[in-house]
C-alpha positions in Angstrom: 0.0 0.0 0.0 1.0 3.7 -0.2 2.8 5.0 2.8 -0.1 7.3 3.6 -2.4 4.3 3.8 -0.2 2.6 6.3 -0.2 5.7 8.4 -4.0 5.9 8.4 -4.2 2.2 9.1 -1.9 2.5 12.1 -3.8 5.3 13.7 -7.3 4.3 12.9 -7.6 0.4 12.8 -8.4 0.4 16.6 -11.2 3.0 16.2 -13.1 2.1 13.0 -16.2 -0.2 13.0 -15.0 -2.2 9.9 -11.8 -3.4 11.6 -13.7 -4.2 14.9 -16.2 -6.3 12.9 -13.6 -8.0 10.8 -11.5 -9.0 13.8 -14.5 -10.1 15.9 -15.8 -12.3 13.0 -12.4 -13.9 12.4 -11.9 -14.7 16.1 -15.5 -15.9 16.5 -15.3 -18.2 13.5 -11.8 -19.6 14.0 -11.6 -20.3 17.8 -12.8 -23.9 17.4 -10.1 -24.6 14.8 -7.3 -22.9 16.8 -7.3 -24.6 20.3 -5.5 -23.0 23.1 -2.9 -25.7 23.4 -1.8 -25.7 19.7 1.4 -24.5 18.3 2.6 -21.1 16.9 0.3 -18.7 14.9 1.3 -16.5 12.0 -0.5 -13.3 10.9 0.7 -13.2 7.3 0.4 -9.7 5.9 -0.2 -8.2 9.4 -0.1 -4.6 8.3 0.4 -2.3 11.3 -0.6 -5.0 13.8 -4.2 -4.5 14.8 -5.2 -8.1 14.4 -1.9 -9.4 15.7 -2.6 -7.4 18.9 -6.0 -9.0 19.1 -4.4 -12.5 18.8 -1.9 -11.6 21.5 -4.7 -10.6 23.9 -6.6 -13.9 23.1 -3.6 -16.2 23.2 -1.2 -14.6 25.7 0.8 -17.7 26.2 1.1 -18.7 22.5 4.0 -18.1 20.2 2.7 -15.5 17.7 4.5 -14.0 14.7 3.7 -11.3 12.2 4.9 -10.7 8.7 4.5 -7.9 6.3 6.3 -6.7 3.1 6.5 -3.1 4.4 9.3 -2.4 7.0 7.4 0.6 8.5 4.3 -1.6 9.0 6.4 -4.3 10.7 7.9 -1.7 13.1 4.4 -0.5 14.1 3.0 -4.0 14.3 5.8 -5.1 16.7 5.2 -2.2 19.0 1.4 -2.6 18.9 1.3 -6.3 19.5 4.6 -6.8 21.5 5.2 -9.8 19.3 8.0 -10.5 16.8 7.3 -9.3 13.3 9.5 -9.8 10.3 9.8 -8.2 6.8 8.9 -10.7 4.0 6.5 -11.7 1.3 3.8 -14.3 1.5 4.9 -15.4 -2.0 8.0 -16.9 -0.2 7.5 -17.2 3.5 10.8 -17.2 5.5 9.7 -20.0 7.8 10.4 -23.8 8.0 7.9 -26.4 6.8 5.1 -27.4 9.2 5.9 -24.9 11.9 2.5 -23.2 12.4 -0.7 -24.5 13.9 -2.6 -21.7 12.3 -2.0 -19.0 9.6 -4.2 -15.9 9.2 -4.2 -14.0 5.9 -6.4 -10.9 6.2 -7.0 -8.9 3.1 -3.6 -9.9 1.6 -4.3 -12.3 -1.2 -6.0 -9.5 -3.1 -2.9 -7.3 -3.3 -1.1 -6.5 -6.5 2.3 -7.7 -5.3 0.9 -11.1 -4.3 0.8 -14.2 -6.5 -2.2 -15.9 -5.0 -1.3 -19.4 -6.1 2.3 -19.1 -4.7 0.9 -17.6 -1.5 -1.6 -20.3 -0.6 1.1 -23.0 -1.4 3.4 -21.2 1.0 0.6 -21.2 3.7 0.2 -24.9 3.3 3.9 -25.6 3.4 4.3 -23.7 6.7 1.3 -25.3 8.3 1.6 -28.4 10.5 -0.5 -31.4 9.7 -4.2 -30.5 10.3 -3.1 -26.9 10.7 -5.7 -24.2 10.1 -5.7 -21.5 7.5 -8.1 -18.5 8.0 -8.4 -15.9 5.3 -10.5 -12.8 4.7 -10.8 -11.3 1.3 -12.9 -8.5 -0.4 -15.8 -9.7 -2.4 -16.8 -9.5 -6.1 -14.5 -8.2 -8.9 -17.2 -5.9 -10.1 -16.8 -4.0 -6.8 -13.2 -2.9 -7.6 -13.1 0.8 -7.0 -11.0 3.8 -5.9 -10.7 2.1 -2.5 -9.0 -0.9 -4.0 -6.7 1.3 -6.1 -5.6 3.1 -3.0 -4.7 0.0 -1.1 -3.3 -1.8 -4.2 -6.0 -4.5 -4.4 -6.2 -5.9 -7.9 -8.7 -8.8 -7.3 -11.8 -9.5 -5.3 -13.4 -12.9 -4.6 -16.5 -15.0 -4.5 -16.9 -17.9 -2.1 -16.6 -20.2 -5.1 -13.3 -18.6 -6.2 -11.8 -18.8 -2.7 -12.8 -22.5 -2.4 -11.3 -23.3 -5.8 -8.1 -21.5 -5.0 -7.6 -23.3 -1.6 -8.7 -26.7 -2.7 -6.4 -26.6 -5.7 -3.5 -26.0 -3.3 -4.5 -29.1 -1.3 -6.5 -27.6 1.5 -9.8 -29.1 2.8 -12.5 -26.5 3.2 -14.1 -26.2 6.7 -16.2 -23.0 6.4 -17.0 -20.1 4.1 -19.3 -17.2 4.4 -19.8 -13.7 3.2 -20.1 -10.9 5.7 -21.0 -7.2 5.9 -24.2 -8.0 4.1 -26.5 -5.5 5.9 -24.3 -2.6 4.8 -23.5 -4.0 1.4 -26.1 -1.9 -0.5 -24.6 1.3 0.9 -21.1 0.1 0.0 -22.3 -0.4 -3.6 -23.8 3.0 -3.8 -20.8 4.9 -2.3 -18.2 3.0 -4.3 -19.9 2.5 -7.7 -22.4 5.4 -8.1 -21.2 8.4 -6.2 -18.9 10.7 -8.2 -15.2 10.2 -7.8 -13.3 13.2 -6.4 -9.5 13.7 -6.6 -7.0 10.9 -6.5 -7.7 7.4 -5.3 -8.2 7.2 -1.5 -9.3 4.4 0.7 -12.4 4.2 2.9 -10.1 3.9 6.0 -11.2 7.1 7.7 -13.0 8.2 10.8 -16.8 8.3 10.5 -19.2 10.4 12.4 -20.1 8.9 15.8 -23.7 8.0 14.9 -22.7 6.4 11.6 -19.9 4.4 13.3 -22.4 3.2 16.0 -25.0 2.1 13.4 -22.4 0.2 11.5 -21.2 -1.5 14.7 -24.8 -2.5 15.5 -25.3 -4.0 12.0 -22.1 -6.0 12.0 -22.5 -7.1 15.6 -25.8 -8.7 14.6 -24.1 -10.5 11.8 -21.4 -11.8 14.3 -24.3 -13.1 16.4 -25.7 -15.0 13.4 -22.3 -16.6 12.9 -22.2 -17.8 16.5 -25.6 -19.5 15.8 -24.0 -21.3 12.9 -25.6 -19.3 10.1 -23.9 -18.1 6.9 -24.7 -15.1 4.8 -25.4 -15.4 1.0 -23.7 -12.1 0.0 -21.6 -9.3 1.5 -18.6 -7.1 1.1 -16.1 -9.7 2.2 -15.5 -13.4 2.3 -14.2 -15.4 5.3 -12.8 -18.9 4.5 -11.4 -21.5 6.9 -9.5 -24.5 5.6 -7.3 -27.2 7.0 -4.2 -29.0 5.9 -4.7 -32.7 5.9 -7.4 -35.2 5.2 -9.7 -34.5 8.1 -11.6 -31.2 8.7 -11.2 -29.7 12.1 -14.0 -28.9 14.6 
């Protein structure tokens, strides 16, 4: 991403409804697949460390590692999470085979510098047998917009595309769902129909308190549905959970 986008991410990811919802959904849906007594966890493409800090709070006694291609982001992530973070690409992870019990890849497969096929093969190589991969990716190529240009996203996904990508790399699918469905119509309007102004900029920004509150209410309701075992048929993002090995977890 642009340096300015990393700066915004660092200062705002703990204060914006979208990140709160994304992190809550990922932790809610993955906890059964990532038991407390399992091995190390990798946050691959950790950015400035917001989710890595969430993992550190949830798993205080676990070995946790972050990785990002941007040195500045790695510095901020290490400070924010108090966990080791290294500079590197998910196209060629600098870790031994089979070392991680779980790998999280949050909005990283979509980036222009990423070879998605190489990346998922690297995830599988570094996972232990029956290790768990959890990914979040933006949904629908037709939704590519100025936001994606600003954060260097060149692809978006459907559930089918994610499943095909992971299964072709030897993963066994455990779970997929869309999320951010309630707010998806507004997302379509703001990104596809409202006039573009100035240079490409992302939607990472502070929102008025009332709007932020309403967005949190809508996404919290969706998280509750996920706790009940329900899945959403559309939305702005896709969460997928897969396992390395012949038997699905949980």
